[in-house]
Backbone of each chain as nested JSON, in Angstrom:
{
  "chains": [
    {"id": "A", "residues": [
      {"number": 1, "name": "MET", "atoms": {"N": [63.813, -34.124, 29.476], "CA": [64.111, -32.864, 28.831], "C": [63.088, -31.799, 29.235]}},
      {"number": 2, "name": "VAL", "atoms": {"N": [61.835, -32.239, 29.341], "CA": [60.769, -31.306, 29.728], "C": [61.064, -30.741, 31.11]}},
      {"number": 3, "name": "HIS", "atoms": {"N": [61.48, -31.615, 32.022], "CA": [61.753, -31.162, 33.388], "C": [62.949, -30.227, 33.437]}},
      {"number": 4, "name": "LEU", "atoms": {"N": [63.941, -30.519, 32.638], "CA": [65.127, -29.674, 32.607], "C": [64.765, -28.285, 32.099]}},
      {"number": 5, "name": "ARG", "atoms": {"N": [63.991, -28.256, 31.022], "CA": [63.56, -26.97, 30.462], "C": [62.677, -26.235, 31.469]}},
      {"number": 6, "name": "LYS", "atoms": {"N": [61.791, -26.987, 32.115], "CA": [60.854, -26.386, 33.068], "C": [61.585, -25.791, 34.27]}},
      {"number": 7, "name": "ASP", "atoms": {"N": [62.654, -26.422, 34.708], "CA": [63.381, -25.964, 35.896], "C": [64.552, -25.034, 35.569]}},
      {"number": 8, "name": "TYR", "atoms": {"N": [64.72, -24.696, 34.314], "CA": [65.829, -23.82, 33.929], "C": [65.797, -22.514, 34.72]}},
      {"number": 9, "name": "SER", "atoms": {"N": [64.619, -21.945, 34.88], "CA": [64.539, -20.667, 35.608], "C": [64.905, -20.844, 37.075]}},
      {"number": 10, "name": "ARG", "atoms": {"N": [64.591, -22.001, 37.654], "CA": [64.998, -22.273, 39.051], "C": [66.515, -22.267, 39.174]}},
      {"number": 11, "name": "PHE", "atoms": {"N": [67.17, -22.902, 38.215], "CA": [68.634, -22.958, 38.262], "C": [69.225, -21.564, 38.044]}},
      {"number": 12, "name": "GLN", "atoms": {"N": [68.644, -20.814, 37.131], "CA": [69.12, -19.455, 36.901], "C": [68.9, -18.592, 38.13]}},
      {"number": 13, "name": "ASP", "atoms": {"N": [67.719, -18.722, 38.748], "CA": [67.418, -17.949, 39.967], "C": [68.399, -18.281, 41.089]}},
      {"number": 14, "name": "ALA", "atoms": {"N": [68.922, -19.505, 41.056], "CA": [69.91, -19.912, 42.067], "C": [71.314, -19.474, 41.664]}},
      {"number": 15, "name": "GLY", "atoms": {"N": [71.427, -18.764, 40.54], "CA": [72.699, -18.164, 40.16], "C": [73.54, -18.96, 39.186]}},
      {"number": 16, "name": "ALA", "atoms": {"N": [72.969, -20.015, 38.597], "CA": [73.771, -20.889, 37.739], "C": [73.431, -20.725, 36.265]}},
      {"number": 17, "name": "ASP", "atoms": {"N": [74.347, -21.119, 35.441], "CA": [74.089, -21.336, 34.032], "C": [73.907, -22.833, 33.832]}},
      {"number": 18, "name": "VAL", "atoms": {"N": [73.293, -23.203, 32.717], "CA": [73.06, -24.61, 32.409], "C": [73.625, -24.887, 31.018]}},
      {"number": 19, "name": "ALA", "atoms": {"N": [74.224, -26.043, 30.862], "CA": [74.68, -26.495, 29.552], "C": [74.425, -27.992, 29.454]}},
      {"number": 20, "name": "VAL", "atoms": {"N": [74.134, -28.437, 28.243], "CA": [73.97, -29.875, 28.019], "C": [74.994, -30.337, 27.009]}},
      {"number": 21, "name": "VAL", "atoms": {"N": [75.435, -31.557, 27.19], "CA": [76.363, -32.21, 26.281], "C": [75.63, -33.393, 25.676]}},
      {"number": 22, "name": "THR", "atoms": {"N": [75.672, -33.51, 24.357], "CA": [75.038, -34.651, 23.702], "C": [76.083, -35.467, 22.961]}},
      {"number": 23, "name": "MET", "atoms": {"N": [75.696, -36.68, 22.607], "CA": [76.598, -37.564, 21.871], "C": [76.489, -37.383, 20.364]}},
      {"number": 24, "name": "GLY", "atoms": {"N": [75.588, -36.504, 19.95], "CA": [75.372, -36.331, 18.522], "C": [76.4, -35.415, 17.873]}},
      {"number": 25, "name": "SER", "atoms": {"N": [76.299, -35.34, 16.566], "CA": [77.113, -34.391, 15.805], "C": [76.618, -32.981, 16.095]}},
      {"number": 26, "name": "VAL", "atoms": {"N": [77.303, -32.007, 15.552], "CA": [76.867, -30.617, 15.727], "C": [75.449, -30.456, 15.173]}},
      {"number": 27, "name": "GLU", "atoms": {"N": [75.206, -31.041, 13.996], "CA": [73.886, -30.899, 13.367], "C": [72.813, -31.612, 14.184]}},
      {"number": 28, "name": "GLN", "atoms": {"N": [73.103, -32.81, 14.652], "CA": [72.137, -33.545, 15.473], "C": [71.874, -32.804, 16.784]}},
      {"number": 29, "name": "THR", "atoms": {"N": [72.92, -32.261, 17.375], "CA": [72.773, -31.51, 18.626], "C": [71.919, -30.265, 18.402]}},
      {"number": 30, "name": "ALA", "atoms": {"N": [72.179, -29.562, 17.318], "CA": [71.398, -28.368, 17.009], "C": [69.928, -28.728, 16.807]}},
      {"number": 31, "name": "GLY", "atoms": {"N": [69.673, -29.802, 16.07], "CA": [68.3, -30.247, 15.835], "C": [67.609, -30.667, 17.114]}},
      {"number": 32, "name": "PHE", "atoms": {"N": [68.325, -31.365, 17.956], "CA": [67.769, -31.825, 19.228], "C": [67.402, -30.639, 20.108]}},
      {"number": 33, "name": "CYS", "atoms": {"N": [68.315, -29.677, 20.241], "CA": [68.07, -28.524, 21.103], "C": [66.953, -27.642, 20.546]}},
      {"number": 34, "name": "LEU", "atoms": {"N": [66.855, -27.58, 19.244], "CA": [65.77, -26.82, 18.634], "C": [64.444, -27.527, 18.87]}},
      {"number": 35, "name": "LYS", "atoms": {"N": [64.427, -28.828, 18.659], "CA": [63.205, -29.619, 18.833], "C": [62.664, -29.496, 20.263]}},
      {"number": 36, "name": "HIS", "atoms": {"N": [63.575, -29.497, 21.234], "CA": [63.162, -29.441, 22.645], "C": [63.149, -28.028, 23.196]}},
      {"number": 37, "name": "ARG", "atoms": {"N": [63.355, -27.076, 22.329], "CA": [63.295, -25.651, 22.704], "C": [64.184, -25.344, 23.9]}},
      {"number": 38, "name": "LEU", "atoms": {"N": [65.426, -25.809, 23.814], "CA": [66.359, -25.568, 24.903], "C": [67.023, -24.218, 24.696]}},
      {"number": 39, "name": "SER", "atoms": {"N": [66.91, -23.357, 25.701], "CA": [67.482, -22.023, 25.56], "C": [68.844, -21.907, 26.227]}},
      {"number": 40, "name": "PHE", "atoms": {"N": [69.36, -23.021, 26.717], "CA": [70.695, -22.978, 27.303], "C": [71.707, -23.562, 26.33]}},
      {"number": 41, "name": "ARG", "atoms": {"N": [72.972, -23.502, 26.701], "CA": [74.078, -23.894, 25.812], "C": [74.034, -25.401, 25.555]}},
      {"number": 42, "name": "CYS", "atoms": {"N": [74.173, -25.768, 24.293], "CA": [74.227, -27.173, 23.888], "C": [75.562, -27.42, 23.206]}},
      {"number": 43, "name": "VAL", "atoms": {"N": [76.258, -28.435, 23.614], "CA": [77.531, -28.776, 22.974], "C": [77.516, -30.231, 22.532]}},
      {"number": 44, "name": "ALA", "atoms": {"N": [78.233, -30.479, 21.444], "CA": [78.257, -31.799, 20.821], "C": [79.536, -32.544, 21.199]}},
      {"number": 45, "name": "ASP", "atoms": {"N": [79.388, -33.803, 21.538], "CA": [80.536, -34.622, 21.922], "C": [80.43, -36.004, 21.272]}},
      {"number": 46, "name": "PRO", "atoms": {"N": [80.469, -36.054, 19.934], "CA": [80.288, -37.339, 19.25], "C": [81.409, -38.348, 19.535]}},
      {"number": 47, "name": "ASP", "atoms": {"N": [82.574, -37.861, 19.911], "CA": [83.688, -38.764, 20.226], "C": [83.724, -39.153, 21.704]}},
      {"number": 48, "name": "LEU", "atoms": {"N": [82.786, -38.61, 22.478], "CA": [82.656, -38.913, 23.915], "C": [83.878, -38.479, 24.733]}},
      {"number": 49, "name": "ALA", "atoms": {"N": [84.588, -37.47, 24.272], "CA": [85.772, -37.014, 25.001], "C": [85.395, -36.479, 26.385]}},
      {"number": 50, "name": "ALA", "atoms": {"N": [84.34, -35.683, 26.437], "CA": [83.918, -35.125, 27.728], "C": [83.249, -36.197, 28.581]}},
      {"number": 51, "name": "TYR", "atoms": {"N": [82.468, -37.065, 27.955], "CA": [81.846, -38.171, 28.702], "C": [82.931, -38.972, 29.413]}},
      {"number": 52, "name": "GLN", "atoms": {"N": [84.0, -39.252, 28.699], "CA": [85.087, -40.036, 29.291], "C": [85.849, -39.221, 30.326]}},
      {"number": 53, "name": "ALA", "atoms": {"N": [86.085, -37.946, 30.031], "CA": [86.817, -37.097, 30.983], "C": [86.062, -36.978, 32.304]}},
      {"number": 54, "name": "PHE", "atoms": {"N": [84.739, -36.952, 32.236], "CA": [83.916, -36.875, 33.44], "C": [83.609, -38.275, 33.996]}},
      {"number": 55, "name": "ARG", "atoms": {"N": [84.226, -39.292, 33.369], "CA": [84.163, -40.679, 33.877], "C": [82.742, -41.233, 33.898]}},
      {"number": 56, "name": "LEU", "atoms": {"N": [81.977, -40.856, 32.891], "CA": [80.635, -41.43, 32.754], "C": [80.784, -42.789, 32.084]}},
      {"number": 57, "name": "GLN", "atoms": {"N": [80.133, -43.76, 32.674], "CA": [80.328, -45.141, 32.262], "C": [79.331, -45.583, 31.199]}},
      {"number": 58, "name": "ARG", "atoms": {"N": [79.681, -46.653, 30.563], "CA": [78.718, -47.351, 29.707], "C": [77.966, -48.318, 30.61]}},
      {"number": 59, "name": "GLY", "atoms": {"N": [76.652, -48.319, 30.493], "CA": [75.858, -49.18, 31.346], "C": [75.812, -50.61, 30.841]}},
      {"number": 60, "name": "GLY", "atoms": {"N": [75.569, -51.514, 31.774], "CA": [75.326, -52.888, 31.393], "C": [73.894, -53.04, 30.899]}},
      {"number": 61, "name": "ILE", "atoms": {"N": [73.582, -54.223, 30.43], "CA": [72.232, -54.469, 29.906], "C": [71.172, -54.19, 30.974]}},
      {"number": 62, "name": "ALA", "atoms": {"N": [71.433, -54.593, 32.195], "CA": [70.463, -54.368, 33.278], "C": [70.249, -52.882, 33.538]}},
      {"number": 63, "name": "GLN", "atoms": {"N": [71.29, -52.093, 33.393], "CA": [71.175, -50.653, 33.635], "C": [70.441, -49.947, 32.504]}},
      {"number": 64, "name": "ILE", "atoms": {"N": [70.54, -50.494, 31.314], "CA": [69.945, -49.832, 30.16], "C": [68.545, -50.371, 29.874]}},
      {"number": 65, "name": "ALA", "atoms": {"N": [68.359, -51.678, 30.057], "CA": [67.09, -52.278, 29.65], "C": [66.571, -53.312, 30.641]}},
      {"number": 66, "name": "GLY", "atoms": {"N": [67.07, -53.279, 31.856], "CA": [66.644, -54.269, 32.835], "C": [65.33, -53.911, 33.508]}},
      {"number": 67, "name": "PRO", "atoms": {"N": [64.863, -54.755, 34.411], "CA": [63.571, -54.537, 35.078], "C": [63.458, -53.194, 35.782]}},
      {"number": 68, "name": "ALA", "atoms": {"N": [64.56, -52.691, 36.299], "CA": [64.511, -51.415, 37.02], "C": [64.101, -50.263, 36.111]}},
      {"number": 69, "name": "VAL", "atoms": {"N": [64.281, -50.43, 34.825], "CA": [63.946, -49.33, 33.909], "C": [62.695, -49.609, 33.099]}},
      {"number": 70, "name": "TRP", "atoms": {"N": [62.119, -50.803, 33.204], "CA": [60.951, -51.12, 32.383], "C": [59.799, -50.162, 32.624]}},
      {"number": 71, "name": "LEU", "atoms": {"N": [59.445, -49.941, 33.894], "CA": [58.283, -49.1, 34.189], "C": [58.538, -47.658, 33.758]}},
      {"number": 72, "name": "SER", "atoms": {"N": [59.714, -47.139, 34.09], "CA": [60.052, -45.775, 33.67], "C": [60.093, -45.661, 32.155]}},
      {"number": 73, "name": "GLY", "atoms": {"N": [60.639, -46.688, 31.526], "CA": [60.71, -46.695, 30.063], "C": [59.328, -46.718, 29.433]}},
      {"number": 74, "name": "LEU", "atoms": {"N": [58.426, -47.493, 30.01], "CA": [57.061, -47.572, 29.495], "C": [56.354, -46.22, 29.653]}},
      {"number": 75, "name": "LYS", "atoms": {"N": [56.521, -45.62, 30.823], "CA": [55.909, -44.298, 31.054], "C": [56.419, -43.287, 30.045]}},
      {"number": 76, "name": "SER", "atoms": {"N": [57.716, -43.299, 29.835], "CA": [58.314, -42.357, 28.904], "C": [57.817, -42.6, 27.489]}},
      {"number": 77, "name": "PHE", "atoms": {"N": [57.722, -43.874, 27.114], "CA": [57.241, -44.223, 25.776], "C": [55.807, -43.746, 25.584]}},
      {"number": 78, "name": "LEU", "atoms": {"N": [54.957, -43.96, 26.587], "CA": [53.546, -43.562, 26.485], "C": [53.407, -42.046, 26.422]}},
      {"number": 79, "name": "ARG", "atoms": {"N": [54.293, -41.371, 27.127], "CA": [54.217, -39.911, 27.195], "C": [54.816, -39.264, 25.951]}},
      {"number": 80, "name": "HIS", "atoms": {"N": [55.944, -39.786, 25.512], "CA": [56.711, -39.107, 24.474], "C": [56.875, -39.906, 23.192]}},
      {"number": 81, "name": "GLY", "atoms": {"N": [56.426, -41.144, 23.198], "CA": [56.683, -41.972, 22.028], "C": [58.127, -42.402, 22.022]}},
      {"number": 82, "name": "THR", "atoms": {"N": [58.609, -42.777, 20.868], "CA": [59.983, -43.226, 20.783], "C": [60.663, -42.548, 19.602]}},
      {"number": 83, "name": "ALA", "atoms": {"N": [61.951, -42.557, 19.627], "CA": [62.72, -41.98, 18.536], "C": [64.022, -42.77, 18.423]}},
      {"number": 84, "name": "LYS", "atoms": {"N": [64.685, -42.575, 17.344], "CA": [65.934, -43.298, 17.104], "C": [67.009, -42.758, 18.033]}},
      {"number": 85, "name": "PRO", "atoms": {"N": [67.67, -43.639, 18.771], "CA": [68.73, -43.14, 19.661], "C": [69.902, -42.586, 18.87]}},
      {"number": 86, "name": "VAL", "atoms": {"N": [70.523, -41.582, 19.434], "CA": [71.71, -40.977, 18.841], "C": [72.87, -41.226, 19.767]}},
      {"number": 87, "name": "GLY", "atoms": {"N": [73.959, -41.686, 19.229], "CA": [75.122, -41.945, 20.06], "C": [75.161, -43.383, 20.529]}},
      {"number": 88, "name": "ARG", "atoms": {"N": [76.015, -43.644, 21.457], "CA": [76.211, -44.989, 21.976], "C": [75.065, -45.332, 22.934]}},
      {"number": 89, "name": "ILE", "atoms": {"N": [74.355, -46.385, 22.605], "CA": [73.136, -46.693, 23.347], "C": [73.426, -47.073, 24.79]}},
      {"number": 90, "name": "ARG", "atoms": {"N": [74.591, -47.612, 25.082], "CA": [74.91, -48.015, 26.452], "C": [75.549, -46.891, 27.272]}},
      {"number": 91, "name": "GLN", "atoms": {"N": [75.859, -45.777, 26.637], "CA": [76.492, -44.684, 27.382], "C": [75.493, -44.076, 28.36]}},
      {"number": 92, "name": "LEU", "atoms": {"N": [75.868, -44.013, 29.615], "CA": [74.99, -43.427, 30.618], "C": [75.169, -41.919, 30.684]}},
      {"number": 93, "name": "HIS", "atoms": {"N": [74.165, -41.257, 31.235], "CA": [74.162, -39.81, 31.372], "C": [74.781, -39.411, 32.719]}},
      {"number": 94, "name": "GLY", "atoms": {"N": [74.76, -38.123, 33.003], "CA": [75.267, -37.661, 34.291], "C": [74.997, -36.179, 34.45]}},
      {"number": 95, "name": "ALA", "atoms": {"N": [75.184, -35.698, 35.669], "CA": [74.978, -34.278, 35.943], "C": [76.014, -33.807, 36.952]}},
      {"number": 96, "name": "PHE", "atoms": {"N": [76.481, -32.597, 36.742], "CA": [77.523, -32.042, 37.601], "C": [77.242, -30.567, 37.848]}},
      {"number": 97, "name": "VAL", "atoms": {"N": [77.527, -30.124, 39.06], "CA": [77.552, -28.695, 39.355], "C": [79.007, -28.319, 39.559]}},
      {"number": 98, "name": "ILE", "atoms": {"N": [79.426, -27.29, 38.815], "CA": [80.816, -26.851, 38.862], "C": [80.829, -25.396, 39.313]}},
      {"number": 99, "name": "ASP", "atoms": {"N": [81.619, -25.104, 40.331], "CA": [81.649, -23.724, 40.804], "C": [82.584, -22.88, 39.94]}},
      {"number": 100, "name": "THR", "atoms": {"N": [82.664, -21.586, 40.236], "CA": [83.441, -20.678, 39.39], "C": [84.949, -20.877, 39.527]}},
      {"number": 101, "name": "CYS", "atoms": {"N": [85.362, -21.734, 40.447], "CA": [86.781, -22.099, 40.544], "C": [87.057, -23.409, 39.796]}},
      {"number": 102, "name": "GLY", "atoms": {"N": [86.024, -23.961, 39.157], "CA": [86.199, -25.207, 38.412], "C": [86.172, -26.461, 39.273]}},
      {"number": 103, "name": "ILE", "atoms": {"N": [85.601, -26.36, 40.459], "CA": [85.552, -27.504, 41.382], "C": [84.146, -28.1, 41.381]}},
      {"number": 104, "name": "LEU", "atoms": {"N": [84.087, -29.414, 41.357], "CA": [82.806, -30.106, 41.387], "C": [82.149, -29.95, 42.753]}},
      {"number": 105, "name": "GLN", "atoms": {"N": [80.898, -29.5, 42.743], "CA": [80.145, -29.314, 43.98], "C": [78.972, -30.291, 44.083]}},
      {"number": 106, "name": "TYR", "atoms": {"N": [78.685, -30.968, 42.991], "CA": [77.612, -31.97, 42.955], "C": [77.931, -32.899, 41.8]}},
      {"number": 107, "name": "VAL", "atoms": {"N": [77.761, -34.199, 42.039], "CA": [77.936, -35.162, 40.954], "C": [76.769, -36.138, 41.001]}},
      {"number": 108, "name": "HIS", "atoms": {"N": [76.298, -36.522, 39.837], "CA": [75.259, -37.551, 39.75], "C": [75.68, -38.553, 38.699]}},
      {"number": 109, "name": "TYR", "atoms": {"N": [76.005, -39.763, 39.148], "CA": [76.267, -40.894, 38.263], "C": [75.066, -41.817, 38.424]}},
      {"number": 110, "name": "PRO", "atoms": {"N": [74.318, -42.051, 37.375], "CA": [73.066, -42.785, 37.512], "C": [73.252, -44.278, 37.751]}},
      {"number": 111, "name": "ALA", "atoms": {"N": [72.287, -44.847, 38.473], "CA": [72.281, -46.293, 38.691], "C": [71.768, -47.019, 37.448]}},
      {"number": 112, "name": "ASN", "atoms": {"N": [70.918, -46.334, 36.678], "CA": [70.401, -46.905, 35.439], "C": [69.984, -45.759, 34.517]}},
      {"number": 113, "name": "SER", "atoms": {"N": [69.5, -46.117, 33.358], "CA": [69.231, -45.108, 32.336], "C": [68.071, -44.181, 32.682]}},
      {"number": 114, "name": "PHE", "atoms": {"N": [67.264, -44.53, 33.69], "CA": [66.174, -43.651, 34.09], "C": [66.407, -43.003, 35.457]}},
      {"number": 115, "name": "ASP", "atoms": {"N": [67.584, -43.134, 35.978], "CA": [67.927, -42.531, 37.26], "C": [68.423, -41.104, 37.002]}},
      {"number": 116, "name": "ASN", "atoms": {"N": [67.54, -40.144, 37.237], "CA": [67.878, -38.753, 36.961], "C": [68.165, -37.998, 38.257]}},
      {"number": 117, "name": "PRO", "atoms": {"N": [68.974, -36.968, 38.174], "CA": [69.308, -36.225, 39.383], "C": [68.103, -35.45, 39.901]}},
      {"number": 118, "name": "SER", "atoms": {"N": [68.099, -35.239, 41.19], "CA": [67.037, -34.468, 41.815], "C": [67.303, -32.986, 41.594]}},
      {"number": 119, "name": "HIS", "atoms": {"N": [66.364, -32.31, 40.97], "CA": [66.537, -30.88, 40.736], "C": [66.478, -30.111, 42.058]}},
      {"number": 120, "name": "ASP", "atoms": {"N": [65.73, -30.62, 43.004], "CA": [65.675, -29.976, 44.332], "C": [67.053, -30.038, 44.993]}},
      {"number": 121, "name": "GLU", "atoms": {"N": [67.707, -31.176, 44.9], "CA": [69.061, -31.315, 45.468], "C": [70.03, -30.36, 44.786]}},
      {"number": 122, "name": "ILE", "atoms": {"N": [69.903, -30.275, 43.486], "CA": [70.795, -29.394, 42.724], "C": [70.599, -27.946, 43.141]}},
      {"number": 123, "name": "VAL", "atoms": {"N": [69.366, -27.514, 43.273], "CA": [69.093, -26.127, 43.691], "C": [69.632, -25.885, 45.099]}},
      {"number": 124, "name": "THR", "atoms": {"N": [69.504, -26.865, 45.961], "CA": [70.054, -26.732, 47.316], "C": [71.565, -26.512, 47.258]}},
      {"number": 125, "name": "VAL", "atoms": {"N": [72.247, -27.259, 46.417], "CA": [73.694, -27.08, 46.268], "C": [73.998, -25.701, 45.681]}},
      {"number": 126, "name": "LEU", "atoms": {"N": [73.275, -25.334, 44.654], "CA": [73.512, -24.039, 44.011], "C": [73.32, -22.887, 44.991]}},
      {"number": 127, "name": "ASP", "atoms": {"N": [72.344, -23.026, 45.872], "CA": [72.067, -21.962, 46.847], "C": [73.219, -21.755, 47.826]}},
      {"number": 128, "name": "THR", "atoms": {"N": [74.101, -22.736, 47.937], "CA": [75.236, -22.6, 48.861], "C": [76.449, -21.967, 48.192]}},
      {"number": 129, "name": "LEU", "atoms": {"N": [76.409, -21.834, 46.872], "CA": [77.59, -21.373, 46.147], "C": [77.592, -19.867, 45.972]}},
      {"number": 130, "name": "PRO", "atoms": {"N": [78.751, -19.234, 46.079], "CA": [78.831, -17.807, 45.764], "C": [78.712, -17.618, 44.261]}},
      {"number": 131, "name": "THR", "atoms": {"N": [78.01, -16.568, 43.875], "CA": [77.895, -16.245, 42.459], "C": [78.239, -14.777, 42.284]}},
      {"number": 132, "name": "THR", "atoms": {"N": [78.551, -14.415, 41.071], "CA": [78.858, -13.013, 40.822], "C": [77.594, -12.201, 40.665]}},
      {"number": 133, "name": "ALA", "atoms": {"N": [76.513, -12.899, 40.272], "CA": [75.241, -12.186, 40.124], "C": [74.124, -13.146, 40.392]}},
      {"number": 134, "name": "LYS", "atoms": {"N": [73.121, -12.751, 41.095], "CA": [71.929, -13.591, 41.324], "C": [70.698, -12.82, 40.886]}}
    ]},
    {"id": "B", "residues": [
      {"number": 1, "name": "MET", "atoms": {"N": [86.969, -44.948, 37.844], "CA": [86.673, -44.348, 39.131], "C": [85.93, -43.013, 38.903]}},
      {"number": 2, "name": "PRO", "atoms": {"N": [84.743, -42.897, 39.435], "CA": [84.004, -41.653, 39.188], "C": [84.659, -40.463, 39.879]}},
      {"number": 3, "name": "LEU", "atoms": {"N": [84.335, -39.295, 39.393], "CA": [84.798, -38.071, 40.03], "C": [83.985, -37.83, 41.291]}},
      {"number": 4, "name": "SER", "atoms": {"N": [84.562, -37.048, 42.202], "CA": [83.895, -36.777, 43.472], "C": [83.773, -35.284, 43.69]}},
      {"number": 5, "name": "ILE", "atoms": {"N": [82.875, -34.925, 44.595], "CA": [82.771, -33.527, 45.016], "C": [84.131, -33.095, 45.552]}},
      {"number": 6, "name": "GLY", "atoms": {"N": [84.561, -31.917, 45.102], "CA": [85.875, -31.426, 45.512], "C": [86.943, -31.64, 44.461]}},
      {"number": 7, "name": "ASP", "atoms": {"N": [86.689, -32.52, 43.506], "CA": [87.631, -32.736, 42.407], "C": [87.541, -31.586, 41.417]}},
      {"number": 8, "name": "PRO", "atoms": {"N": [88.615, -31.28, 40.726], "CA": [88.511, -30.297, 39.657], "C": [87.736, -30.887, 38.476]}},
      {"number": 9, "name": "ALA", "atoms": {"N": [86.916, -30.065, 37.886], "CA": [86.145, -30.515, 36.722], "C": [87.074, -30.602, 35.515]}},
      {"number": 10, "name": "PRO", "atoms": {"N": [86.96, -31.671, 34.749], "CA": [87.759, -31.75, 33.513], "C": [87.397, -30.608, 32.569]}},
      {"number": 11, "name": "ASP", "atoms": {"N": [88.394, -30.142, 31.88], "CA": [88.187, -29.051, 30.929], "C": [88.411, -29.59, 29.525]}},
      {"number": 12, "name": "VAL", "atoms": {"N": [87.361, -29.6, 28.736], "CA": [87.411, -30.175, 27.393], "C": [86.881, -29.135, 26.422]}},
      {"number": 13, "name": "GLU", "atoms": {"N": [87.399, -29.137, 25.207], "CA": [86.898, -28.215, 24.178], "C": [85.996, -28.996, 23.23]}},
      {"number": 14, "name": "LEU", "atoms": {"N": [84.778, -28.49, 23.056], "CA": [83.786, -29.15, 22.212], "C": [83.095, -28.119, 21.332]}},
      {"number": 15, "name": "PRO", "atoms": {"N": [82.526, -28.544, 20.203], "CA": [81.754, -27.594, 19.385], "C": [80.348, -27.421, 19.956]}},
      {"number": 16, "name": "ASP", "atoms": {"N": [79.848, -26.193, 19.884], "CA": [78.457, -25.997, 20.298], "C": [77.528, -26.249, 19.106]}},
      {"number": 17, "name": "ASP", "atoms": {"N": [76.244, -25.977, 19.3], "CA": [75.286, -26.297, 18.23], "C": [75.37, -25.345, 17.041]}},
      {"number": 18, "name": "ASP", "atoms": {"N": [76.213, -24.315, 17.152], "CA": [76.512, -23.466, 15.985], "C": [77.805, -23.879, 15.316]}},
      {"number": 19, "name": "GLY", "atoms": {"N": [78.482, -24.863, 15.881], "CA": [79.756, -25.318, 15.327], "C": [80.96, -24.566, 15.858]}},
      {"number": 20, "name": "ASP", "atoms": {"N": [80.744, -23.637, 16.786], "CA": [81.86, -22.89, 17.378], "C": [82.456, -23.681, 18.534]}},
      {"number": 21, "name": "ASP", "atoms": {"N": [83.784, -23.682, 18.6], "CA": [84.451, -24.417, 19.682], "C": [84.256, -23.698, 21.01]}},
      {"number": 22, "name": "VAL", "atoms": {"N": [83.951, -24.473, 22.015], "CA": [83.701, -23.948, 23.356], "C": [84.564, -24.722, 24.338]}},
      {"number": 23, "name": "ARG", "atoms": {"N": [85.331, -24.003, 25.127], "CA": [86.084, -24.626, 26.207], "C": [85.105, -24.715, 27.385]}},
      {"number": 24, "name": "LEU", "atoms": {"N": [84.915, -25.898, 27.956], "CA": [83.931, -26.031, 29.043], "C": [84.227, -25.061, 30.182]}},
      {"number": 25, "name": "SER", "atoms": {"N": [85.478, -24.793, 30.464], "CA": [85.818, -23.904, 31.587], "C": [85.277, -22.491, 31.367]}},
      {"number": 26, "name": "SER", "atoms": {"N": [85.062, -22.098, 30.109], "CA": [84.501, -20.774, 29.853], "C": [83.053, -20.705, 30.331]}},
      {"number": 27, "name": "LEU", "atoms": {"N": [82.415, -21.845, 30.474], "CA": [81.007, -21.871, 30.875], "C": [80.832, -21.723, 32.387]}},
      {"number": 28, "name": "TRP", "atoms": {"N": [81.875, -22.02, 33.168], "CA": [81.737, -21.87, 34.619], "C": [82.604, -20.733, 35.17]}},
      {"number": 29, "name": "ARG", "atoms": {"N": [83.171, -19.936, 34.282], "CA": [84.094, -18.879, 34.702], "C": [83.389, -17.795, 35.528]}},
      {"number": 30, "name": "HIS", "atoms": {"N": [82.173, -17.442, 35.143], "CA": [81.5, -16.308, 35.791], "C": [80.37, -16.713, 36.716]}},
      {"number": 31, "name": "ARG", "atoms": {"N": [79.76, -17.856, 36.418], "CA": [78.669, -18.348, 37.255], "C": [78.825, -19.851, 37.409]}},
      {"number": 32, "name": "PRO", "atoms": {"N": [78.359, -20.4, 38.5], "CA": [78.383, -21.868, 38.603], "C": [77.63, -22.471, 37.425]}},
      {"number": 33, "name": "LEU", "atoms": {"N": [78.074, -23.645, 37.045], "CA": [77.489, -24.305, 35.887], "C": [76.851, -25.621, 36.274]}},
      {"number": 34, "name": "LEU", "atoms": {"N": [75.653, -25.825, 35.803], "CA": [74.989, -27.122, 35.899], "C": [75.171, -27.774, 34.538]}},
      {"number": 35, "name": "LEU", "atoms": {"N": [75.954, -28.829, 34.504], "CA": [76.326, -29.485, 33.26], "C": [75.671, -30.856, 33.193]}},
      {"number": 36, "name": "PHE", "atoms": {"N": [74.785, -31.023, 32.22], "CA": [74.092, -32.291, 32.023], "C": [74.669, -33.015, 30.818]}},
      {"number": 37, "name": "PHE", "atoms": {"N": [75.015, -34.267, 31.005], "CA": [75.388, -35.138, 29.902], "C": [74.161, -35.99, 29.583]}},
      {"number": 38, "name": "LEU", "atoms": {"N": [73.763, -35.973, 28.325], "CA": [72.507, -36.609, 27.943], "C": [72.696, -37.934, 27.231]}},
      {"number": 39, "name": "ARG", "atoms": {"N": [71.645, -38.738, 27.334], "CA": [71.446, -39.846, 26.404], "C": [70.289, -39.358, 25.572]}},
      {"number": 40, "name": "HIS", "atoms": {"N": [70.51, -39.02, 24.318], "CA": [69.377, -38.414, 23.659], "C": [68.877, -39.228, 22.475]}},
      {"number": 41, "name": "TYR", "atoms": {"N": [67.639, -39.017, 22.198], "CA": [66.917, -39.765, 21.191], "C": [66.235, -38.824, 20.227]}},
      {"number": 42, "name": "GLY", "atoms": {"N": [66.564, -38.893, 18.989], "CA": [65.863, -38.176, 17.92], "C": [65.933, -36.675, 17.973]}}
    ]}
  ]
}
């Protein structure tokens, strides 16, 4: 979340808007976005309608808690502590760049729960897209 | 089957953090949209 907030201006400078979708209720989503000081659009998807529409999968045990995520999980725990998960614990995340015609220009389906998209790659894609204002 | 580059993005209506309904397509109408789906904690 810190990295997303930190790179928000990079994405804006590349001509994009940013939105996040959470699995929480409206109230949980509002609290989460306030807690993390997110200044972009936050939407709630407690029924996972958008998660399913974008074909984001539920991870297996290895993807959520296997050896590939132990080190990243430990680092995250040491840095941020822990909190109660909201939503389906096996639901994986994802990232998409959508152009103004509604076409996907970048997709990221993670290999595991700590596999995050490269913000540099995303900015590279955004730089290729026409925008109405930069 | 995951979506691919070049596919149309699904358009879903969801409530935002104020409780107002938002059609996802309204978010990419004027500028490209970077849409993150989160696994969030607390």
